[in-house]
N, C-alpha and C positions, 0 to 999 in steps of 0.2 A: 246682565245674568253671568256669574262667576264662569269661569271655564274649568269645569270639573276635571278635566282629564289632567289639567295642569296642579290639582290639589295633591295629590299624592307624592309627588317631584318635590315640589313644595315643603310640606312636611319632611321628604326624606333629605332635604338639604338643611333644615334646620336641625334634623337629628344628625348629621355628620358634622354640625357645627359645634352641638352639644358634646357631641362625642370627641371632636378634636379640643376641646376646651379640655374635658376631663383626660384626655392623653396629655397635652401640654402640662398640666399640672402634674401628674403622674412622672412626666421627663423630668419637670424642676427637680420632684423630690426624690427622683434618682440621682440625677448630677448632683444634687445638695449631699445627698446620703453618702454619695460614694466620695466628696471632696472631703466629707467631716472625717469619714474613717481613714485617708489619708493620711489628714493630719494629727490625725490620733496615734500615727505609727511610733509617734515620742512625742509625748503629753507635753503640753506646755500649758502653764498657769498662768491666769491673769495676775497681773504686776503685783497688785494688791495682795493675791494669796501668796506669791512669793514673797515679800516683803515679810507678810506676819509668818509665814513657814520657815524662813532662815533663820530670821531673827534668835529662832529657838532651837532650831536642827544642827546649829554648828557645835560641833563637838571638841574632843581635846584635841590639840594642836600637834604638831610632828616634836620628835624631840629633838633638844638640844642639850650641849654638854653645860648644866646648869650649874656648874662649880669654874666655868672658866672666869678668867681674871677680870675683873672690871665690871661684871657681869650685875646689872641691879635692876629691877624690876620696878617700874614705874604706874604699872594698871597692871591689875589683874583680872581675869575673863571680862574680857579678852585681853591676854598678856603683852605687854608692850615692854620693853626693856631698853636700856639705856648701855654701853658696854665702854667706859673712861679708856681713852687711850688705846682703844681697837688697832690703830695704825700708827707706826711711829711718823715721826715730821718729814723725814727722808722722803717713805713710801707717801703720803700725802702730796707732794710739790714734785714727785715723779709722774705721779698721774696726772698732775693739772699739764707738768710739761709734756708731756708726750700725747695730751689731749689735743693742747695748742699745736704741737709739731704735725698732727692730724689731721687738723681742723674740725670744728665742728660746724653742723647744721640746725636748722629748725627740728627741734625733737618732734617726733610722730607722735600720733594721737591714735589708736586702735575704736574703732565704735566696736565695742563688746556688745554683744546677741543680738547685732546684725541678723544671724540665719534666723532667729525666733522671731523676730520682727516682722522678716520679708514671710515667713512661713503664715504669721499671723495675719498681716495684711491680705495677702493670697488668699488664706482660707476666708477673709470676712469678703473679699470682694466676689468669690467663687461662689458663697453661699448667698449674696445678697442680690447687690447690684448688677454682677453681670450675670447669674441666672435670669433675674427679672427682666432685664433688658431686652436681652435673648428672646424670651417668650412672647414679649409685647410688642418686638419690632416683626417677629414671623408672624403674629398675628394680624399686626397692621396690613404687614405682604399679602397675606391670604384675604381680605375683605374684596367683595366684587370679584372675587376669582371664583366663579362655580366648578371649577375644574378641582380648585382646593380638594388634598385627600390628608389623611390620617397620615400618610408619610412624608409626604412635602413639606408638611409643617413640621414635623418631628426632624425633616432633615435640614429646614431651614434652621430652627432652633439651634441645632447642633452647629449648625454654621455660621450663625449670630454669637452661639456660647464662645466659639475658638477665637473668633477675632476679635470680641469684647475682651476676652482672659490676656490676648497677647498684650490690649493696649492698656489691659490694666499692670501687667508685667512691667511693663516700660513707663508707665506712672509710678511703680515703687519703686522699679532701679535708681527711677530720679530724682526720688524722695531720700531713697539710700544714701546717693553722691551727696544731695544735700546737707545732709544731718552728719555726713564725715566733713563735709569741710566745715562747716560748724562749729563741729567737735575742736575743730584744730584750733579755730579762734583761743579754746579755752586753755592754751599750752603755749606760752611763747618764749621759753628756754632754746636752746640749742645743746647738741650733744653728739658724742660718738663712742665708739665701741672699741676696747681695747683686749684682742683675744689674744696678742702675742705676748708668751708668758716669759720671753726670754725679758722682758721687760721689767725690772726691780719693782717696780710699784705695783702693777696688774700682778704678776705673781706672788707679792706677798699680802696681797688684799685677798687672791683667789685660796691661798694656803692657809693663813688665817680663818675664814671663812668656813674650810672644810673643815677645819679641826673643831670650830663650833658646831659644826650641824652632823658631823662624824658621820658614819654608815647610814645608810636607808635600812630602815627597820622591816620594812616591805622587801628589798631585794634581796631575789634568790641566788644574784650572782654575785661577782667579786666586784664590781664596778665602783671606782672610787666616788666620793661624797662631790666631788667638783665635776664628775657626768652630768649631776642634776640642775645646773647653775646655767643660768644665760652669763653668755660673755661679759664681764664689766662693764658697765656704760659710766661715762664720765660724765655730768650734765652742769651746765654753766647758766648762771643767773645773774643778766645783767640788771640794772636801775630801773625799777617799776615790772619788771619779768616776774610770771609766776605760772603756776597750775592751780588751776581749780577744783575743789572739791569733787574727788574721784574714788575706784577704787581697784585695786592691782588684781583682785581675781574678776575674773569671767562666769558668769552662769552658763555662759554656752562652750564653755572651754575643749570639753570633750570632742566638739566639734572644729570652733574653732582655733583652738590652740592648740591640735594636734601634732602640728610639724614643729612644735615649739617646748615639747613635753608636756602639754597639760596643762592643768590646773596650777597656779602663783599658789604655791602653801605657805614661802616667807619670804619678805621683804628685809635684804639690810643694807643699810643707807650710812654711809660714811661721810662726814662733812670734812672738806678736804682741808677749809681756811676758817679762821676766826670769824664771824659777822659779828658787828657791834649793832647795827641797826635793822630789824626787818629779814626779811628770808625765814621764817619761824617755820616750822613744821608742826602744821594744826590739825588735830581731832575732832572733828563738829560733833560726835558722839558720846565720847568719853567725858568725865569730868576732869578739873586740874587737878595735878600732884603737887606734892610737897617739895618735889626733887629744886636744887638749884638754878637748874637751866628750865624750870616752869618759867614763861612769861606771866611776871606780878600783875593783880588784877583780871586776868582773863580766866574764864570760867570754864572754860575745855582745856582739854592738854594739850598745851602747844611749847613746843620745845626750840630753843634758844641752840642755833649753831653752836660747835665748838669743835675747833683743830683736832683729828685724829678722832674724835668721839664714835660711837655707831647707833643707830637707831633700829631697833629688830623689832619687825611687828609679822601677825598671820592673818594675811586677807581670807584663807581659807583653812581649814581643818585638817587633820592628816588625812580625810577620807577625799577631800575634793571638795567638800560643801561649804559655799560661799557664806560669807561672814559678814552680812549688812551693816555690824559696827565698826569696822575698819574703814569707813570712809575718811579720808585725809586728804590736806591740800597742802601747797607749798606758797604761803603767802608771800606777797608781791616784796620784792628787794629792794632796799635801799641801797646798802652796800654789796658790791659782787659777792656772788655767792659761788662756790663749786661743792658739788657733792659727786660721789662714785657711788652705781647700785647694784649690787648681785642681786637676781629673781631664784629662788628654789624651788623650782619644780616638781610634779609628781611622778615623773618620768625621765629616761634619760634626754636631754637636751642635745640634738646633732648638730653639727656646723651647718649654715652658717650661723645659725644663733648661741651655739655651744661651742665648747670649747672641744678641739681633738683629740682624740686617744693618743695620737702620737706626740701633741704637747703636754699633756699631762702625764705621760710618762716617762718625760725627756726632765719636767721643771719641778713635778710634784714631789 
């Protein structure tokens, strides 16, 4: 005969377990809702949506001197220019000489967008595996414990959630490091920066670039045009060295590039030596041009280096909107190639990335 006095206890224990289940689901929903709200403080679109929107969202580029001597447009919308004889031979040779004196090291590669990737991965983990593993592990711990209460299960869930979230964060950090190391393999050149404007080549390069870009149209002060430049970088490509397809702008520039002037609005490259074979600059999303520097038989815009000539293009529009069309690459070198580059940013670029006020006032 069943033990009747125990029946109400059995029924109440089942009721508690049902209540615990509902409570755990409510806890999971609360945690997920909180995490989603946190992620959307700064909305992040899926990559497919970003690509679709940025292809049409990029607007007008920053202003330049359209009458600059030697300026020739080789592609329109987006604009790509070649500037013939932008630097004289003496300036080109001095830039190479000073770079050799200073010494070059392996060119760095930035993991653009890592902050968005980290937020996406942590958000995905927090609203999915972390939450449900925390709930299931807490429920498993409660099995067979007749003293389990709603409060203890909630506390166990929160404890498990915290531990699992820390584990997820460690795994995301490891993934970010792995991705960064992998990206470095895509760039095999060596480089150095030349921020000493007492040197003739660097000073002439910065001065010519300042004349080309002119004052910022959005600036409310009297900053020199060169205040928006990163210091000139001289890059050397030896045989078989290259730079894989990439972008100079960054969709997360407002966070990741804040300390170096924000978004990259223009890239100015000067070829410092003649290159007979290899080492071309290719734009994989733009059609070929009829310019004499175009690689013959190539369906995409692909420019042959010529000493003293400059290549100018705009990775983002004047408002900092990323332009997906501006993917480009440094094709493998056969003959040694030297280039010098200036990035023109959205805001003032402070040292050590940019040029000091004292140097600009003294030499420009």
